[in-house]
C-alpha positions in Angstrom: 28.6 197.2 3.8 32.4 197.4 5.7 32.3 201.3 6.5 34.2 202.5 9.5 35.3 198.9 9.6 38.5 199.8 11.7 37.1 199.8 15.2 35.1 196.8 14.4 37.5 194.9 13.1 40.1 195.7 15.8 37.1 194.4 18.3 37.1 190.9 16.6 40.7 190.9 16.2 41.0 191.3 19.9 38.6 188.0 20.9 40.6 185.9 18.8 43.6 187.3 20.6 42.5 186.1 23.8 41.9 182.9 22.4 44.6 180.1 22.1 42.8 179.2 18.2 40.3 180.3 16.6 38.5 177.0 17.4 38.7 177.9 21.1 36.5 181.1 20.3 33.0 179.0 20.2 31.8 178.9 23.7 28.1 179.1 23.2 25.1 179.8 20.6 25.6 183.9 20.7 29.4 183.7 20.7 30.2 181.2 18.5 32.4 183.3 15.6 29.9 183.9 13.0 27.9 185.7 15.8 30.6 187.9 17.0 31.4 188.6 13.5 27.2 189.1 12.8 27.4 191.3 16.0 30.3 193.6 14.8 28.5 193.2 11.0 25.2 192.9 10.5 24.9 192.4 6.9 27.3 189.3 7.3 24.4 187.4 8.3 23.1 187.2 5.2 25.9 187.1 3.1 28.1 184.2 5.3 27.6 181.5 2.9 29.8 183.7 0.0 32.0 185.7 1.7 33.3 182.7 4.4 34.3 180.7 1.3 36.1 183.7 -0.1 37.6 184.7 3.1 38.8 180.8 3.3 40.1 180.8 0.0 41.8 184.7 0.4 44.0 183.1 3.3 44.3 179.8 2.4 43.9 176.1 3.6 47.4 176.7 5.5 47.1 179.0 7.4 43.9 178.1 8.6 45.6 174.7 9.4 48.1 176.0 11.0 45.4 178.2 13.3 43.1 175.8 13.7 44.7 172.3 15.1 41.7 170.3 15.5 40.5 171.4 11.8 44.0 170.5 10.6 44.4 167.0 12.3 40.6 166.3 10.9 41.9 167.3 7.1 45.4 165.2 7.7 42.8 162.2 8.7 40.9 162.9 5.3 44.3 163.1 3.6 45.4 159.6 5.1 42.1 158.1 4.1 42.6 159.0 0.0 46.1 158.0 0.5 45.0 154.6 1.3 42.5 154.6 -1.3 44.9 155.5 -3.9 46.7 151.9 -3.0 
């Protein structure tokens, strides 16, 4: 599944490095992050629903929030709503 992954991972890292945030990588249907991953790892398309959450769990919510300001803002708003509900 991930044999000879080094060059493919380097290409994906280069794409990520060229953008200020992972959220800004998505500039069209064929260039969405998942489409770019599938272009390098075709089997990812069938396993995306399993691998995506595993990767998220592995790197942690704090890492995701630090790299994705829009996501961080959205989660912060949800947390505020939750705090208001608890009052």
